[in-house]
ChimeraX commands (.cxc) that place a marker at each C-alpha (Angstrom):
marker #1 position 17.54,-7.09,42.30 radius 0.5
marker #1 position 14.33,-8.02,44.21 radius 0.5
marker #1 position 11.14,-8.75,42.82 radius 0.5
marker #1 position 7.76,-9.02,44.19 radius 0.5
marker #1 position 5.37,-12.10,43.12 radius 0.5
marker #1 position 3.07,-11.27,40.22 radius 0.5
marker #1 position 4.62,-8.98,39.01 radius 0.5
marker #1 position 6.05,-8.54,35.67 radius 0.5
marker #1 position 9.75,-7.92,35.73 radius 0.5
marker #1 position 9.61,-5.04,33.08 radius 0.5
marker #1 position 9.15,-2.43,35.91 radius 0.5
marker #1 position 5.90,-1.45,34.69 radius 0.5
marker #1 position 3.92,-2.96,37.51 radius 0.5
marker #1 position 0.28,-3.95,37.40 radius 0.5
marker #1 position -1.66,-6.79,35.71 radius 0.5
marker #1 position -0.83,-7.08,31.45 radius 0.5
marker #1 position -4.07,-7.03,29.37 radius 0.5
marker #1 position -5.97,-10.30,28.07 radius 0.5
marker #1 position -6.28,-10.57,25.02 radius 0.5
marker #1 position -9.23,-11.56,22.90 radius 0.5
marker #1 position -8.52,-14.59,20.51 radius 0.5
marker #1 position -9.05,-13.80,17.07 radius 0.5
marker #1 position -11.24,-16.03,15.17 radius 0.5
marker #1 position -9.31,-19.43,13.55 radius 0.5
marker #1 position -7.69,-19.18,10.04 radius 0.5
marker #1 position -7.96,-22.35,7.76 radius 0.5
marker #1 position -4.92,-21.37,5.40 radius 0.5
marker #1 position -5.57,-24.48,2.89 radius 0.5
marker #1 position -9.52,-23.55,2.64 radius 0.5
marker #1 position -8.10,-19.91,2.46 radius 0.5
marker #1 position -5.69,-20.63,-0.72 radius 0.5
marker #1 position -7.39,-19.41,-4.15 radius 0.5
marker #1 position -7.92,-16.49,-2.46 radius 0.5
marker #1 position -4.84,-15.45,-0.79 radius 0.5
marker #1 position -3.25,-16.05,-3.85 radius 0.5
marker #1 position -5.51,-13.98,-5.62 radius 0.5
marker #1 position -4.64,-10.79,-2.92 radius 0.5
marker #1 position -1.34,-11.85,-3.79 radius 0.5
marker #1 position -1.16,-11.25,-7.15 radius 0.5
marker #1 position -3.33,-8.47,-6.97 radius 0.5
marker #1 position -0.88,-6.63,-5.14 radius 0.5
marker #1 position 2.19,-8.12,-7.00 radius 0.5
marker #1 position 0.63,-6.75,-10.03 radius 0.5
marker #1 position -0.14,-3.42,-8.19 radius 0.5
marker #1 position 3.53,-2.91,-6.65 radius 0.5
marker #1 position 4.90,-3.93,-10.14 radius 0.5
marker #1 position 3.07,-0.77,-11.99 radius 0.5
marker #1 position 3.91,1.56,-9.44 radius 0.5
marker #1 position 7.32,0.76,-10.52 radius 0.5
marker #1 position 7.19,0.85,-14.31 radius 0.5
marker #1 position 4.92,4.39,-13.85 radius 0.5
marker #1 position 8.04,5.83,-11.30 radius 0.5
marker #1 position 10.48,4.63,-13.50 radius 0.5
marker #1 position 12.39,2.16,-11.15 radius 0.5
marker #1 position 13.80,-1.33,-12.25 radius 0.5
marker #1 position 12.88,-3.77,-10.33 radius 0.5
marker #1 position 15.30,-7.33,-8.93 radius 0.5
marker #1 position 14.33,-10.25,-9.87 radius 0.5
marker #1 position 16.10,-14.24,-9.49 radius 0.5
marker #1 position 16.75,-16.16,-12.87 radius 0.5
marker #1 position 19.19,-19.23,-13.21 radius 0.5
marker #1 position 20.69,-18.61,-9.59 radius 0.5
marker #1 position 21.62,-15.14,-10.27 radius 0.5
marker #1 position 20.04,-11.80,-9.14 radius 0.5
marker #1 position 18.53,-9.76,-12.42 radius 0.5
marker #1 position 17.79,-6.31,-12.81 radius 0.5
marker #1 position 14.69,-5.79,-14.76 radius 0.5
marker #1 position 14.93,-2.22,-16.23 radius 0.5
marker #1 position 11.15,-0.22,-15.82 radius 0.5
marker #1 position 10.71,-0.26,-19.60 radius 0.5
marker #1 position 10.63,-4.19,-19.41 radius 0.5
marker #1 position 8.61,-5.17,-16.30 radius 0.5
marker #1 position 5.73,-6.77,-17.16 radius 0.5
marker #1 position 2.30,-5.94,-15.70 radius 0.5
marker #1 position -0.07,-8.67,-16.35 radius 0.5
marker #1 position -3.70,-7.99,-16.75 radius 0.5
marker #1 position -5.94,-9.64,-14.01 radius 0.5
marker #1 position -7.38,-12.82,-15.37 radius 0.5
marker link #1:1,2 radius 0.2
marker link #1:2,3 radius 0.2
marker link #1:3,4 radius 0.2
marker link #1:4,5 radius 0.2
marker link #1:5,6 radius 0.2
marker link #1:6,7 radius 0.2
marker link #1:7,8 radius 0.2
marker link #1:8,9 radius 0.2
marker link #1:9,10 radius 0.2
marker link #1:10,11 radius 0.2
marker link #1:11,12 radius 0.2
marker link #1:12,13 radius 0.2
marker link #1:13,14 radius 0.2
marker link #1:14,15 radius 0.2
marker link #1:15,16 radius 0.2
marker link #1:16,17 radius 0.2
marker link #1:17,18 radius 0.2
marker link #1:18,19 radius 0.2
marker link #1:19,20 radius 0.2
marker link #1:20,21 radius 0.2
marker link #1:21,22 radius 0.2
marker link #1:22,23 radius 0.2
marker link #1:23,24 radius 0.2
marker link #1:24,25 radius 0.2
marker link #1:25,26 radius 0.2
marker link #1:26,27 radius 0.2
marker link #1:27,28 radius 0.2
marker link #1:28,29 radius 0.2
marker link #1:29,30 radius 0.2
marker link #1:30,31 radius 0.2
marker link #1:31,32 radius 0.2
marker link #1:32,33 radius 0.2
marker link #1:33,34 radius 0.2
marker link #1:34,35 radius 0.2
marker link #1:35,36 radius 0.2
marker link #1:36,37 radius 0.2
marker link #1:37,38 radius 0.2
marker link #1:38,39 radius 0.2
marker link #1:39,40 radius 0.2
marker link #1:40,41 radius 0.2
marker link #1:41,42 radius 0.2
marker link #1:42,43 radius 0.2
marker link #1:43,44 radius 0.2
marker link #1:44,45 radius 0.2
marker link #1:45,46 radius 0.2
marker link #1:46,47 radius 0.2
marker link #1:47,48 radius 0.2
marker link #1:48,49 radius 0.2
marker link #1:49,50 radius 0.2
marker link #1:50,51 radius 0.2
marker link #1:51,52 radius 0.2
marker link #1:52,53 radius 0.2
marker link #1:53,54 radius 0.2
marker link #1:54,55 radius 0.2
marker link #1:55,56 radius 0.2
marker link #1:56,57 radius 0.2
marker link #1:57,58 radius 0.2
marker link #1:58,59 radius 0.2
marker link #1:59,60 radius 0.2
marker link #1:60,61 radius 0.2
marker link #1:61,62 radius 0.2
marker link #1:62,63 radius 0.2
marker link #1:63,64 radius 0.2
marker link #1:64,65 radius 0.2
marker link #1:65,66 radius 0.2
marker link #1:66,67 radius 0.2
marker link #1:67,68 radius 0.2
marker link #1:68,69 radius 0.2
marker link #1:69,70 radius 0.2
marker link #1:70,71 radius 0.2
marker link #1:71,72 radius 0.2
marker link #1:72,73 radius 0.2
marker link #1:73,74 radius 0.2
marker link #1:74,75 radius 0.2
marker link #1:75,76 radius 0.2
marker link #1:76,77 radius 0.2
marker link #1:77,78 radius 0.2
view
């Protein structure tokens, strides 16, 4: 198989587009915000499972435990 120099090997030819660099993310500086967003998302998904009557699976004492919808804890936002 013959490839020309400077051409990608995927057969598409042409140049690849340049990707603009995104702003730097400082996870340590944004840890509180990330945790708040994560907790909000989990609370939202748990409430959906509970409302639809779907159980959830969790990990307790090294084993998978299925929690029925009526026992799903949905905390109020702090």
